[in-house]
C-alpha positions, 0 to 999 in steps of 0.5 A: 777777142783777138781771134774773133776780130781776125776772123771777122776781118777774113769774112767778105760776107756774113748773113744771119737769118735772112729771109725774103717773101714776095707778094704776087697779085693773082689777077683772075680778072683777065677780061673786061667782062670779068673786071666789070663784074668783079669791081668789088672783089679785088685780086687775091694776093699770094705770098711766095717765100723765096728765102727761108731764114738762111745764114752763111759766111763767105771768106775774102778771096773765096770763089763759091759756086751756087747751085740749085734748080730754077726757082730754088732761090739762087738769084733772090739770094744773090740780089739780096746779098748785092743789095738789090732787094731788102731783106724781110728779116735777119742782117747782112754784113758786107766787107768791100764794094760789090757788083752783080752781073746778070744781064745788067741788073744795077744798070739803068736801061734809060741811060746810054752805055757811056752814062752807065759806065760813069754811074757804075764806076761811081757806085764802085767807089771810083772818082770821075778821073779814074773812070776817064782813065779806064773808059776806053779799056771798058768800051774796047773790052766790051766791043761796044765802041759804035753803041757807046751813046745808045741807050742800053734798052736797045741793046741785046742781052749779050751786049748788056752782059758784055758791058756789065762784065767789062765794067766789073773787070776794069773797075774792080769790085771786091765782091763779084756776083756772077749770075750765069755769066758764062751762059750769055753773049756769043762764044767769043765773049764767053771765051773772053770771060773765061780768060779773065776768070783764069787770069790774075784778075780774079786773085784776091777777089771774092766771087759768088758764081751761079751756074748750071754748068758743073764743069765751071763750078768744079773748075773754079769753086773752092766750095759750093752751096746747094739750095732747094725751095728757098733753103740753103741745104748745104755749103761745103765740099764742091763735089758733095754740092754737085752730087746733091744738085744732080740727085735733085734733078733726077 
């Protein structure tokens, strides 16, 4: 009993038999004429299984790579684990605060950068005074001082990524979901992101890293997972996961 309690304390994420299916409306009535003549024929609904009964465990402080071709279910898995999407089945147990970074998911595009900093900081469990204390650091790290009161819907994808990354770094989420974070923004920002990754900031954090760069996965990940067609085909040795991914790409 003691052992299982200790093991549980070491886990950051435990997912059991989770699945996610999306309903997509196949609207073939793409012209006015089609719509008029098909008023009583509603568009067909297509069901796309993005995740198929998947289970995994990630320990606290681990950096896990997530590999798979486009459409394999990687981003859906990350969004389900981060709480962006509800699951259709199974359960997820998360120990700690989480933050998902992929082009600003979780940030409101109708709010300004300033407002998003306070909202995101609050979601991560910080009090207003604590956000006040790190506000300037967040703005300077993201290099967005002159755009701080601009709604982020007017930002480029790189600017949104910089803001999201800066909030996560300075506000300190326990579990980080980094979806292609090294592939967005300019070269200067990517170098800054890599420096953060190599600093003591990452120590003790749990990181799930989605990347098409095998060098990044090899360098930072203690384990890696390979996904295909919504299924977790493998989780374990990074080199084996990379090999499976490379084979799938040929």
